SEDOVO-31758 format. One record per residue (C-alpha): chain; x, y, z. Coordinates in nm, 4 decimals. Each point is the difference from the previous one (the first is absolute). Example, Ala and Ser with C-alpha at 12.3 -4.5 7.8 and 13.67 -1.06 7.14 Angstrom:
<atom><chain>A</chain><x>1.2300</x><y>-0.4500</y><z>0.7800</z></atom>
<atom><chain>A</chain><x>0.1370</x><y>0.3440</y><z>-0.0660</z></atom>
//
This chain:
<atom><chain>A</chain><x>-26.8155</x><y>-1.4499</y><z>-19.0597</z></atom>
<atom><chain>A</chain><x>0.2067</x><y>-0.3081</y><z>0.0069</z></atom>
<atom><chain>A</chain><x>-0.0858</x><y>-0.0731</y><z>-0.3597</z></atom>
<atom><chain>A</chain><x>0.0823</x><y>0.3504</y><z>-0.1008</z></atom>
<atom><chain>A</chain><x>0.3296</x><y>-0.0195</y><z>0.1841</z></atom>
<atom><chain>A</chain><x>0.0749</x><y>-0.3375</y><z>-0.1574</z></atom>
<atom><chain>A</chain><x>-0.0837</x><y>0.1258</y><z>-0.3497</z></atom>
<atom><chain>A</chain><x>0.2069</x><y>0.3085</y><z>0.0501</z></atom>
<atom><chain>A</chain><x>0.2845</x><y>-0.2073</y><z>0.1357</z></atom>
<atom><chain>A</chain><x>-0.0193</x><y>-0.2349</y><z>-0.2996</z></atom>
<atom><chain>A</chain><x>-0.0124</x><y>0.2927</y><z>-0.2379</z></atom>
<atom><chain>A</chain><x>0.2903</x><y>0.1646</y><z>0.1768</z></atom>
<atom><chain>A</chain><x>0.2027</x><y>-0.3183</y><z>-0.0005</z></atom>
<atom><chain>A</chain><x>-0.0807</x><y>-0.0616</y><z>-0.3663</z></atom>
<atom><chain>A</chain><x>0.1067</x><y>0.3518</y><z>-0.0857</z></atom>
<atom><chain>A</chain><x>0.3157</x><y>-0.0380</y><z>0.2007</z></atom>
<atom><chain>A</chain><x>0.0782</x><y>-0.3301</y><z>-0.1684</z></atom>
<atom><chain>A</chain><x>-0.0559</x><y>0.1460</y><z>-0.3425</z></atom>
<atom><chain>A</chain><x>0.2201</x><y>0.2961</y><z>0.0879</z></atom>
<atom><chain>A</chain><x>0.2721</x><y>-0.2362</y><z>0.1232</z></atom>
<atom><chain>A</chain><x>-0.0289</x><y>-0.2034</y><z>-0.3197</z></atom>
<atom><chain>A</chain><x>0.0407</x><y>0.3138</y><z>-0.2103</z></atom>
<atom><chain>A</chain><x>0.3009</x><y>0.1018</y><z>0.2092</z></atom>
<atom><chain>A</chain><x>0.1553</x><y>-0.3439</y><z>-0.0454</z></atom>
<atom><chain>A</chain><x>-0.0511</x><y>0.0189</y><z>-0.3767</z></atom>
<atom><chain>A</chain><x>0.1503</x><y>0.3488</y><z>-0.0120</z></atom>
<atom><chain>A</chain><x>0.2931</x><y>-0.1040</y><z>0.2161</z></atom>
<atom><chain>A</chain><x>0.0638</x><y>-0.3092</y><z>-0.2135</z></atom>
<atom><chain>A</chain><x>-0.0035</x><y>0.2108</y><z>-0.3168</z></atom>
<atom><chain>A</chain><x>0.2457</x><y>0.2454</y><z>0.1522</z></atom>
<atom><chain>A</chain><x>0.2258</x><y>-0.2820</y><z>0.1176</z></atom>
<atom><chain>A</chain><x>0.0020</x><y>-0.1527</y><z>-0.3478</z></atom>
<atom><chain>A</chain><x>0.0773</x><y>0.3381</y><z>-0.1544</z></atom>
<atom><chain>A</chain><x>0.2793</x><y>0.0602</y><z>0.2514</z></atom>
<atom><chain>A</chain><x>0.1470</x><y>-0.3466</y><z>-0.0482</z></atom>
<atom><chain>A</chain><x>0.0028</x><y>0.0457</y><z>-0.3765</z></atom>
<atom><chain>A</chain><x>0.1683</x><y>0.3341</y><z>0.0405</z></atom>
<atom><chain>A</chain><x>0.2556</x><y>-0.1497</y><z>0.2382</z></atom>
<atom><chain>A</chain><x>0.0738</x><y>-0.2896</y><z>-0.2342</z></atom>
<atom><chain>A</chain><x>0.0653</x><y>0.2411</y><z>-0.2838</z></atom>
<atom><chain>A</chain><x>0.2057</x><y>0.2253</y><z>0.2233</z></atom>
<atom><chain>A</chain><x>0.1986</x><y>-0.2980</y><z>0.1305</z></atom>
<atom><chain>A</chain><x>0.1326</x><y>-0.0763</y><z>-0.3485</z></atom>
<atom><chain>A</chain><x>0.3555</x><y>0.1298</y><z>-0.0312</z></atom>
<atom><chain>A</chain><x>0.0226</x><y>0.3031</y><z>-0.2277</z></atom>
<atom><chain>A</chain><x>0.1665</x><y>-0.0560</y><z>-0.3344</z></atom>
<atom><chain>A</chain><x>0.3426</x><y>0.1534</y><z>0.0105</z></atom>
<atom><chain>A</chain><x>0.0531</x><y>0.2156</y><z>-0.3123</z></atom>
<atom><chain>A</chain><x>0.3686</x><y>-0.0967</y><z>0.0017</z></atom>
<atom><chain>A</chain><x>-0.0897</x><y>-0.3685</y><z>-0.0128</z></atom>
<atom><chain>A</chain><x>-0.2457</x><y>0.0603</y><z>-0.2827</z></atom>
<atom><chain>A</chain><x>0.2584</x><y>0.1973</y><z>-0.1926</z></atom>
<atom><chain>A</chain><x>0.2531</x><y>-0.2783</y><z>0.0443</z></atom>
<atom><chain>A</chain><x>-0.2517</x><y>-0.2632</y><z>-0.1062</z></atom>
<atom><chain>A</chain><x>-0.0666</x><y>0.1919</y><z>-0.3185</z></atom>
<atom><chain>A</chain><x>0.3684</x><y>0.0676</y><z>-0.0631</z></atom>
<atom><chain>A</chain><x>0.0677</x><y>-0.0727</y><z>-0.3695</z></atom>
<atom><chain>A</chain><x>0.3581</x><y>-0.0908</y><z>0.0893</z></atom>
<atom><chain>A</chain><x>-0.1113</x><y>-0.3001</y><z>0.2086</z></atom>
<atom><chain>A</chain><x>-0.2248</x><y>-0.2834</y><z>-0.1309</z></atom>
<atom><chain>A</chain><x>-0.2993</x><y>-0.1748</y><z>0.1566</z></atom>
<atom><chain>A</chain><x>-0.0842</x><y>0.2789</y><z>0.2453</z></atom>
<atom><chain>A</chain><x>0.2841</x><y>-0.0953</y><z>0.2321</z></atom>
<atom><chain>A</chain><x>0.2589</x><y>0.2222</y><z>0.1593</z></atom>
<atom><chain>A</chain><x>0.3589</x><y>0.0004</y><z>-0.1173</z></atom>
<atom><chain>A</chain><x>0.1038</x><y>-0.1487</y><z>0.3367</z></atom>
<atom><chain>A</chain><x>-0.2467</x><y>-0.2878</y><z>-0.0398</z></atom>
<atom><chain>A</chain><x>0.1320</x><y>-0.0831</y><z>-0.3463</z></atom>
<atom><chain>A</chain><x>0.3618</x><y>0.0132</y><z>0.1118</z></atom>
<atom><chain>A</chain><x>-0.0820</x><y>-0.2363</y><z>0.2850</z></atom>
<atom><chain>A</chain><x>-0.1794</x><y>-0.2268</y><z>-0.2490</z></atom>
<atom><chain>A</chain><x>0.3104</x><y>-0.0103</y><z>-0.2195</z></atom>
<atom><chain>A</chain><x>0.2228</x><y>-0.1330</y><z>0.2761</z></atom>
<atom><chain>A</chain><x>-0.2510</x><y>-0.2389</y><z>0.1565</z></atom>
<atom><chain>A</chain><x>-0.1823</x><y>-0.1545</y><z>-0.2982</z></atom>
<atom><chain>A</chain><x>0.1519</x><y>-0.1934</y><z>-0.2922</z></atom>
<atom><chain>A</chain><x>0.0211</x><y>0.1873</y><z>-0.3312</z></atom>
<atom><chain>A</chain><x>-0.1033</x><y>-0.1931</y><z>-0.3090</z></atom>
<atom><chain>A</chain><x>0.2961</x><y>-0.0837</y><z>-0.2223</z></atom>
<atom><chain>A</chain><x>0.2594</x><y>0.1244</y><z>0.2485</z></atom>
<atom><chain>A</chain><x>0.3570</x><y>-0.0907</y><z>-0.0927</z></atom>
<atom><chain>A</chain><x>0.3392</x><y>0.0536</y><z>0.1532</z></atom>
<atom><chain>A</chain><x>0.0930</x><y>0.1124</y><z>0.3493</z></atom>
<atom><chain>A</chain><x>-0.2374</x><y>0.0118</y><z>0.2938</z></atom>
<atom><chain>A</chain><x>-0.1852</x><y>0.3308</y><z>0.0098</z></atom>
<atom><chain>A</chain><x>0.1018</x><y>0.0468</y><z>0.3647</z></atom>
<atom><chain>A</chain><x>0.3639</x><y>0.0187</y><z>-0.1098</z></atom>
<atom><chain>A</chain><x>-0.0757</x><y>0.3131</y><z>-0.2044</z></atom>
<atom><chain>A</chain><x>-0.0283</x><y>0.2064</y><z>0.3168</z></atom>
<atom><chain>A</chain><x>-0.2349</x><y>0.2842</y><z>0.0828</z></atom>
<atom><chain>A</chain><x>-0.2596</x><y>0.1272</y><z>-0.2463</z></atom>
<atom><chain>A</chain><x>0.0737</x><y>0.3657</y><z>-0.0732</z></atom>
<atom><chain>A</chain><x>-0.2918</x><y>0.0851</y><z>-0.2302</z></atom>
<atom><chain>A</chain><x>-0.2647</x><y>-0.1730</y><z>-0.2096</z></atom>
<atom><chain>A</chain><x>-0.2956</x><y>0.0936</y><z>-0.2174</z></atom>
<atom><chain>A</chain><x>-0.2061</x><y>-0.0789</y><z>-0.3060</z></atom>
<atom><chain>A</chain><x>0.1453</x><y>0.1291</y><z>-0.3255</z></atom>
<atom><chain>A</chain><x>-0.0388</x><y>-0.0620</y><z>-0.3712</z></atom>
<atom><chain>A</chain><x>0.3040</x><y>-0.1645</y><z>-0.1501</z></atom>
<atom><chain>A</chain><x>0.1087</x><y>-0.0655</y><z>-0.3565</z></atom>
<atom><chain>A</chain><x>0.3164</x><y>-0.1475</y><z>-0.1420</z></atom>
<atom><chain>A</chain><x>0.1061</x><y>0.0769</y><z>-0.3545</z></atom>
<atom><chain>A</chain><x>-0.1144</x><y>-0.3438</y><z>-0.1165</z></atom>
<atom><chain>A</chain><x>-0.3542</x><y>0.0636</y><z>0.1293</z></atom>
<atom><chain>A</chain><x>-0.2619</x><y>0.1925</y><z>-0.1940</z></atom>
<atom><chain>A</chain><x>-0.2077</x><y>0.1199</y><z>0.2948</z></atom>
<atom><chain>A</chain><x>0.0477</x><y>0.1139</y><z>0.3552</z></atom>
<atom><chain>A</chain><x>-0.0772</x><y>-0.2671</y><z>0.2586</z></atom>
<atom><chain>A</chain><x>-0.1080</x><y>0.0512</y><z>0.3595</z></atom>
<atom><chain>A</chain><x>0.2662</x><y>-0.1169</y><z>0.2441</z></atom>
<atom><chain>A</chain><x>0.0815</x><y>0.0320</y><z>0.3666</z></atom>
<atom><chain>A</chain><x>0.3659</x><y>0.0840</y><z>0.0501</z></atom>
<atom><chain>A</chain><x>0.1802</x><y>-0.0287</y><z>0.3310</z></atom>
<atom><chain>A</chain><x>0.3269</x><y>0.1728</y><z>0.0855</z></atom>
<atom><chain>A</chain><x>0.2489</x><y>-0.1684</y><z>0.2316</z></atom>
<atom><chain>A</chain><x>0.3464</x><y>0.1242</y><z>0.0965</z></atom>
<atom><chain>A</chain><x>0.1750</x><y>-0.1663</y><z>-0.2952</z></atom>
<atom><chain>A</chain><x>-0.2797</x><y>-0.1390</y><z>-0.2199</z></atom>
<atom><chain>A</chain><x>-0.3169</x><y>0.1025</y><z>-0.1797</z></atom>
<atom><chain>A</chain><x>-0.2702</x><y>-0.2680</y><z>0.0035</z></atom>
<atom><chain>A</chain><x>-0.2551</x><y>-0.0013</y><z>-0.2835</z></atom>
<atom><chain>A</chain><x>-0.3353</x><y>-0.1706</y><z>0.0508</z></atom>
<atom><chain>A</chain><x>-0.2974</x><y>-0.0232</y><z>-0.2315</z></atom>
<atom><chain>A</chain><x>-0.3452</x><y>0.0388</y><z>0.1544</z></atom>
<atom><chain>A</chain><x>-0.2675</x><y>-0.2686</y><z>-0.0236</z></atom>
<atom><chain>A</chain><x>-0.3160</x><y>0.2016</y><z>0.0688</z></atom>
<atom><chain>A</chain><x>-0.2288</x><y>-0.3037</y><z>-0.0069</z></atom>
<atom><chain>A</chain><x>0.1945</x><y>-0.2032</y><z>0.2550</z></atom>
<atom><chain>A</chain><x>0.1202</x><y>0.3067</y><z>0.1885</z></atom>
<atom><chain>A</chain><x>0.3551</x><y>-0.1299</y><z>-0.0153</z></atom>
<atom><chain>A</chain><x>0.3447</x><y>0.0966</y><z>-0.1229</z></atom>
<atom><chain>A</chain><x>0.1954</x><y>-0.1896</y><z>-0.2649</z></atom>
<atom><chain>A</chain><x>0.3780</x><y>0.0138</y><z>-0.0135</z></atom>
<atom><chain>A</chain><x>0.1409</x><y>0.1716</y><z>-0.3087</z></atom>
<atom><chain>A</chain><x>0.3602</x><y>0.0782</y><z>0.0854</z></atom>
<atom><chain>A</chain><x>0.2572</x><y>0.1206</y><z>0.2509</z></atom>
<atom><chain>A</chain><x>0.2349</x><y>0.2704</y><z>-0.1280</z></atom>
<atom><chain>A</chain><x>0.3296</x><y>0.0891</y><z>0.1715</z></atom>
<atom><chain>A</chain><x>0.0391</x><y>0.3705</y><z>0.0683</z></atom>
<atom><chain>A</chain><x>0.3780</x><y>-0.0110</y><z>-0.0452</z></atom>
<atom><chain>A</chain><x>0.0746</x><y>0.1138</y><z>-0.3537</z></atom>
<atom><chain>A</chain><x>-0.3556</x><y>0.1215</y><z>-0.0574</z></atom>
<atom><chain>A</chain><x>-0.0557</x><y>0.3331</y><z>-0.1714</z></atom>
<atom><chain>A</chain><x>-0.3026</x><y>0.2243</y><z>0.0494</z></atom>
<atom><chain>A</chain><x>-0.1198</x><y>0.2624</y><z>-0.2461</z></atom>
<atom><chain>A</chain><x>-0.2920</x><y>0.2306</y><z>0.0636</z></atom>
<atom><chain>A</chain><x>-0.2465</x><y>0.0450</y><z>-0.2851</z></atom>
<atom><chain>A</chain><x>-0.2016</x><y>0.3055</y><z>0.0961</z></atom>
<atom><chain>A</chain><x>-0.2985</x><y>0.1059</y><z>-0.2053</z></atom>
<atom><chain>A</chain><x>-0.3128</x><y>0.1985</y><z>0.0760</z></atom>
<atom><chain>A</chain><x>-0.2259</x><y>-0.3056</y><z>0.0090</z></atom>
<atom><chain>A</chain><x>0.2156</x><y>-0.2832</y><z>0.1334</z></atom>
<atom><chain>A</chain><x>0.2218</x><y>-0.0763</y><z>0.2966</z></atom>
<atom><chain>A</chain><x>0.2465</x><y>-0.2422</y><z>-0.1543</z></atom>
<atom><chain>A</chain><x>0.3574</x><y>-0.1066</y><z>0.0511</z></atom>
<atom><chain>A</chain><x>0.2201</x><y>-0.2566</y><z>-0.1711</z></atom>
<atom><chain>A</chain><x>0.2146</x><y>-0.2622</y><z>0.1717</z></atom>
<atom><chain>A</chain><x>0.2760</x><y>-0.1751</y><z>-0.1923</z></atom>
<atom><chain>A</chain><x>0.3438</x><y>-0.1517</y><z>0.0383</z></atom>
<atom><chain>A</chain><x>0.2766</x><y>-0.1878</y><z>-0.1762</z></atom>
<atom><chain>A</chain><x>-0.1760</x><y>-0.3334</y><z>0.0510</z></atom>
<atom><chain>A</chain><x>-0.3508</x><y>0.1259</y><z>0.0867</z></atom>
<atom><chain>A</chain><x>-0.2750</x><y>0.0346</y><z>-0.2555</z></atom>
<atom><chain>A</chain><x>-0.1156</x><y>0.3607</y><z>-0.0189</z></atom>
<atom><chain>A</chain><x>-0.3396</x><y>0.0626</y><z>0.1526</z></atom>
<atom><chain>A</chain><x>-0.2297</x><y>0.3011</y><z>0.0136</z></atom>
<atom><chain>A</chain><x>-0.1717</x><y>0.0540</y><z>0.3345</z></atom>
<atom><chain>A</chain><x>-0.3060</x><y>0.2248</y><z>0.0050</z></atom>
<atom><chain>A</chain><x>-0.1139</x><y>0.1158</y><z>0.3445</z></atom>
<atom><chain>A</chain><x>-0.3528</x><y>0.0897</y><z>0.1042</z></atom>
<atom><chain>A</chain><x>0.0757</x><y>0.3607</y><z>0.0922</z></atom>
<atom><chain>A</chain><x>0.2742</x><y>0.2560</y><z>0.0483</z></atom>
<atom><chain>A</chain><x>0.0472</x><y>-0.0742</y><z>0.3701</z></atom>
<atom><chain>A</chain><x>0.0553</x><y>-0.3709</y><z>-0.0612</z></atom>
<atom><chain>A</chain><x>0.2324</x><y>0.0777</y><z>-0.2913</z></atom>
<atom><chain>A</chain><x>0.2116</x><y>0.2304</y><z>0.2168</z></atom>
<atom><chain>A</chain><x>0.0118</x><y>-0.2600</y><z>0.2787</z></atom>
<atom><chain>A</chain><x>0.1153</x><y>-0.2757</y><z>-0.2349</z></atom>
<atom><chain>A</chain><x>0.2672</x><y>0.2136</y><z>-0.1655</z></atom>
<atom><chain>A</chain><x>0.1327</x><y>0.1186</y><z>0.3350</z></atom>
<atom><chain>A</chain><x>0.0148</x><y>-0.3481</y><z>0.1551</z></atom>
<atom><chain>A</chain><x>0.1408</x><y>-0.1678</y><z>-0.3113</z></atom>
<atom><chain>A</chain><x>0.2743</x><y>0.2568</y><z>-0.0516</z></atom>
<atom><chain>A</chain><x>0.1088</x><y>-0.0370</y><z>0.3610</z></atom>
<atom><chain>A</chain><x>-0.0141</x><y>-0.3811</y><z>0.0055</z></atom>
<atom><chain>A</chain><x>0.1801</x><y>-0.0359</y><z>-0.3361</z></atom>
<atom><chain>A</chain><x>0.2800</x><y>0.2173</y><z>0.1373</z></atom>
<atom><chain>A</chain><x>0.0163</x><y>-0.2110</y><z>0.3171</z></atom>
<atom><chain>A</chain><x>-0.0086</x><y>-0.3262</y><z>-0.1974</z></atom>
<atom><chain>A</chain><x>0.2823</x><y>0.1107</y><z>-0.2301</z></atom>
<atom><chain>A</chain><x>0.2117</x><y>0.0878</y><z>0.3039</z></atom>
<atom><chain>A</chain><x>-0.0668</x><y>-0.3256</y><z>0.1872</z></atom>
<atom><chain>A</chain><x>-0.0508</x><y>-0.2474</y><z>-0.2859</z></atom>
<atom><chain>A</chain><x>0.2061</x><y>0.1059</y><z>-0.3015</z></atom>
<atom><chain>A</chain><x>-0.1040</x><y>-0.1684</y><z>-0.3214</z></atom>
<atom><chain>A</chain><x>0.2237</x><y>-0.2851</y><z>-0.1089</z></atom>
<atom><chain>A</chain><x>-0.0083</x><y>-0.1741</y><z>-0.3390</z></atom>
<atom><chain>A</chain><x>-0.0751</x><y>-0.3405</y><z>0.1537</z></atom>
<atom><chain>A</chain><x>-0.2961</x><y>0.1461</y><z>0.1924</z></atom>
<atom><chain>A</chain><x>-0.1413</x><y>0.1472</y><z>-0.3206</z></atom>
<atom><chain>A</chain><x>0.0440</x><y>-0.3263</y><z>-0.1901</z></atom>
<atom><chain>A</chain><x>-0.1652</x><y>-0.2101</y><z>0.2717</z></atom>
<atom><chain>A</chain><x>-0.2938</x><y>0.2412</y><z>0.0113</z></atom>
<atom><chain>A</chain><x>-0.0334</x><y>-0.0045</y><z>-0.3790</z></atom>
<atom><chain>A</chain><x>0.0124</x><y>-0.3814</y><z>-0.0142</z></atom>
<atom><chain>A</chain><x>-0.2645</x><y>-0.0251</y><z>0.2721</z></atom>
<atom><chain>A</chain><x>-0.2210</x><y>0.2539</y><z>-0.1795</z></atom>
<atom><chain>A</chain><x>0.0334</x><y>-0.1813</y><z>-0.3345</z></atom>
<atom><chain>A</chain><x>-0.0699</x><y>-0.3390</y><z>0.1579</z></atom>
<atom><chain>A</chain><x>-0.3204</x><y>0.1325</y><z>0.1590</z></atom>
<atom><chain>A</chain><x>-0.1106</x><y>0.1537</y><z>-0.3299</z></atom>
<atom><chain>A</chain><x>0.0595</x><y>-0.3290</y><z>-0.1867</z></atom>
<atom><chain>A</chain><x>-0.1965</x><y>-0.1939</y><z>0.2625</z></atom>
<atom><chain>A</chain><x>-0.2976</x><y>0.2342</y><z>-0.0377</z></atom>
<atom><chain>A</chain><x>0.0134</x><y>-0.0256</y><z>-0.3776</z></atom>
<atom><chain>A</chain><x>0.0035</x><y>-0.3788</y><z>0.0299</z></atom>
//
């Protein structure tokens, strides 16, 4: 009787232990599954607006326009000449464009930045992810001419002492934004900073000196 009770007790305890072991395994599997699900759910969702901005063809290196503008005023620009960039005031608009002067055979990718009274032209070093200074054009005395065709979004900037340049925008919206801002800022610049012969000559001498240095 005692043996039978002992055997039954052992069998019962063994069965209970096995059942508990199976429950532990099942619980552990569920906990792992839940933790994996929670870890995936805890990842912040990708904001479509952020993705769209990162893929914006008007802004290089997957950055936002605000990040690039902050980079311009906080990091040195290769080849920078002239006045401190902080003295140019607030950035009104900036974007990637394709630019060609009449002495160039092909369009070249540039990042242009509009300030209240100047237009800054930067070339883009894709390998180093950096900007290179190309020129700073005064808006006073600048002329803008729209060149509208079915397949391009281009305008021309020129002036008495400014080499004519063709600026090709990425899309219609960017073209319209540039034309609107430039027309307004050129008008403001002409009212506040009328063009004087000595200003034109000093700008031309500076431009020629820089060109000679690069040729040398």
